[in-house]
C-alpha positions in Angstrom: -18.6 10.5 -10.5 -19.5 6.9 -10.9 -19.4 5.1 -7.6 -19.9 1.3 -7.1 -20.1 -0.8 -4.0 -19.0 -4.4 -4.3 -19.0 -7.3 -1.8 -18.1 -11.0 -2.1 -17.0 -13.9 0.0 -13.2 -14.3 -0.1 -12.1 -18.0 -0.3 -8.7 -16.9 1.0 -10.0 -15.1 4.0 -13.1 -17.0 4.6 -15.2 -13.9 5.1 -17.1 -11.3 3.2 -14.8 -8.4 1.9 -16.1 -5.0 0.8 -14.9 -2.5 -1.6 -15.7 0.9 -3.3 -14.9 1.6 -6.9 -14.8 5.3 -8.1 -14.7 6.1 -11.8 -15.3 4.4 -15.1 -11.9 4.2 -16.9 -8.2 5.1 -16.8 -5.3 3.9 -14.8 -6.3 1.4 -12.0 -5.5 2.4 -8.5 -5.4 -0.2 -5.7 -6.0 2.1 -2.7 -5.2 0.5 0.7 -6.7 2.0 3.9 -4.8 3.4 6.8 -4.3 1.6 10.2 -7.7 0.8 11.7 -9.5 2.4 8.8 -12.0 0.9 6.4 -12.7 0.9 2.7 -15.0 3.9 3.0 -12.7 6.2 4.9 -10.9 7.8 2.0 -14.3 8.9 0.7 -15.4 10.2 4.2 -12.1 12.0 4.5 -12.6 13.7 1.1 -9.4 12.1 -0.3 -11.5 10.9 -3.1 -13.0 14.3 -3.7 -9.5 15.7 -4.1 -9.0 13.7 -7.3 -12.6 13.9 -8.5 -11.6 15.8 -11.7 -9.1 13.1 -12.7 -11.7 10.3 -11.9 -14.5 12.0 -13.8 -12.2 12.7 -16.8 -11.4 9.0 -17.0 -7.8 9.3 -16.1 -8.1 7.2 -12.9 -10.3 4.5 -11.5 -9.9 4.0 -7.7 -10.5 0.7 -6.0 -10.7 1.3 -2.3 -10.1 -2.1 -0.6 -10.8 -3.1 3.0 -8.2 -4.6 5.3 -8.0 -7.4 7.9 -5.4 -5.5 10.0 -7.4 -6.0 13.2 -7.1 -9.8 12.6 -3.6 -9.8 11.4 -0.8 -7.2 12.1 -2.7 -5.5 15.0 -4.3 -8.7 16.5 -2.2 -8.4 19.6 -4.0 -11.2 21.4 -2.7 -13.6 18.8 0.9 -14.9 18.4 3.2 -13.0 15.9 3.4 -16.1 13.7 -0.5 -16.1 13.4 -0.5 -12.3 12.7 1.9 -12.7 9.7 0.1 -15.8 8.4 -3.3 -14.0 8.5 -1.6 -11.1 6.6 -0.3 -13.4 3.9 -3.9 -14.7 3.4 -4.9 -11.1 2.9 -2.2 -10.9 0.3 -3.5 -13.9 -1.5 -6.9 -12.2 -1.6 -5.5 -9.1 -3.1 -3.4 -10.8 -5.7 -5.8 -13.6 -6.7 -9.3 -12.0 -6.2 -8.9 -8.2 -6.2 -6.5 -7.7 -9.1 -8.4 -10.1 -11.4 -11.6 -8.3 -10.5 -10.0 -4.9 -11.5 -8.9 -6.3 -14.8 -12.3 -7.7 -15.5 -14.0 -4.3 -15.3 -11.1 -2.2 -16.7 -8.4 -3.4 -19.1 -6.2 -0.4 -18.7 -2.6 -1.7 -18.4 -1.5 0.9 -15.8 -1.9 -0.4 -12.2 -0.9 1.8 -9.3 -0.6 0.6 -5.7 -1.2 3.3 -3.2 -1.9 3.9 0.5 -1.4 6.1 3.5 0.0 5.2 6.9 -0.2 1.4 7.2 -1.9 1.4 3.8 1.4 2.7 2.4 3.1 -0.4 3.8 0.5 -2.7 2.2 0.9 -0.8 -1.1 4.7 -1.0 -1.0 4.8 -4.6 0.2 2.6 -6.0 -2.4 4.2 -4.0 -5.2 7.7 -5.0 -4.3 6.8 -8.7 -4.0 4.7 -8.7 -7.2 6.2 -6.0 -9.4 5.1 -7.6 -12.6 1.5 -6.5 -11.9 2.3 -2.8 -11.1 3.5 0.3 -12.9 3.7 2.7 -10.0 3.6 2.5 -6.1 2.8 5.5 -4.0 3.5 5.3 -0.3 2.2 8.3 1.8 3.2 8.6 5.6 4.3 4.9 5.7 7.0 2.6 7.3 8.4 -0.1 5.2 9.8 -2.3 8.1 7.1 -3.1 10.6 9.8 -4.1 13.1 11.2 -0.6 13.1 10.5 1.0 16.3 10.1 4.8 16.8 8.5 6.5 19.9 5.0 5.0 20.3 5.2 2.9 17.2 6.4 -0.5 18.3 7.6 -3.6 16.5 4.4 -5.2 15.4 5.8 -8.6 16.0 7.0 -8.0 19.4 10.7 -9.1 18.7 9.7 -12.3 17.0 11.2 -12.9 13.5 10.8 -15.6 11.0 11.1 -16.1 7.2 7.6 -14.9 6.6 8.2 -11.6 8.5 11.4 -11.2 6.6 9.7 -11.5 3.2 6.9 -9.2 4.1 9.1 -6.1 5.1 10.5 -4.6 1.9 13.3 -2.8 3.8 14.5 -6.2 5.0 14.3 -8.4 1.9 15.2 -5.9 -1.0 18.8 -5.4 0.1 19.4 -9.1 -0.5 17.8 -9.5 -3.9 20.5 -10.2 -6.5 18.6 -11.8 -9.2 18.7 -9.4 -12.1 15.4 -10.6 -13.5 13.6 -9.6 -10.2 15.6 -6.4 -10.0 14.7 -5.4 -13.6 11.0 -5.9 -12.8 11.4 -3.7 -9.8 13.3 -1.1 -11.8 10.3 -0.9 -14.2 8.0 0.3 -11.3 7.8 4.0 -10.5 8.4 4.4 -6.8 7.1 7.5 -4.9 7.5 8.0 -1.2 6.0 11.0 0.7 6.5 11.8 4.3 6.5 14.8 6.6 9.7 16.2 8.0 8.3 15.8 11.6 6.8 12.3 10.9 8.0 9.4 13.1 9.1 7.4 10.0 11.1 10.0 8.2 14.3 8.1 8.8 12.7 4.8 7.7 11.6 6.5 4.4 15.2 7.8 3.8 16.5 4.5 4.6 14.2 2.7 2.3 14.8 5.1 -0.5 18.5 4.6 -0.1 18.0 0.8 -0.3 16.2 1.2 -3.5 18.9 3.4 -5.1 21.6 0.9 -4.1 19.8 -1.7 -6.1 19.5 0.6 -9.0 15.8 1.2 -8.5 14.9 4.8 -9.4 12.6 6.4 -6.8 11.3 9.7 -5.6 11.3 10.8 -2.0 9.2 13.9 -1.2 9.6 15.3 2.4 6.7 17.6 3.3 6.6 20.3 5.9 5.7 19.5 9.5 3.9 16.2 10.4 2.1 15.2 7.2 0.4 12.1 8.7 -3.0 13.6 8.3 -5.9 13.5 5.8 -5.5 17.2 4.9 -2.0 16.3 3.5 -3.1 13.2 1.9 -5.7 15.1 0.0 -2.9 17.3 -1.4 -0.5 14.2 -2.0 -3.0 12.2 -4.1 -3.4 15.2 -6.5 0.3 15.2 -7.1 1.4 11.6 -7.1 -1.7 9.6 -8.4 
């Protein structure tokens, strides 16, 4: 299996950003890391190995990006307004640096946004805001409103809310989209949600799936046994949904 390491200085983030690329051809997969994880963790957790056959056969090319969550969404020492601003800089990096890079090395028209845990949020958020760039989005064990509180999972913005937070939580802004051009772009994307029946954000996934249906956006919600917020489940999910 072809494996490449890439690193460059991001003008949007003003820091070096790293990435691992697996494969040589096929559908491009933008794979976001979990909360607190790094670009190499899906390899370490054998999630990449789980789809090795598809990668080697040229069906998939996986771009494992890094995150700045510790500087943005989970930068608790910073103000909520700063956190969301830093997150938006990360989004600029993804859209204006990472996506063009993927197209330079692979012209395949299929672009999948995927992630597990907080990575599922990133995957869903970027795909719902920029549906013109994506053909499928796969969210595994995610929540799609970061202000949604369940158990130990708290509102990541501590009760603060502004326009930027609104437009970076798909479960908040999608219900208010009425522009048919935007909705038709979203309807073109294949939406897949996977969550465990004992996961904290099961209800959030059901709620988000219903939001999509109400807007005529076809989606598939898969509820797995037990708590599926674990790498051993993600290894199975990627085989089915990527």
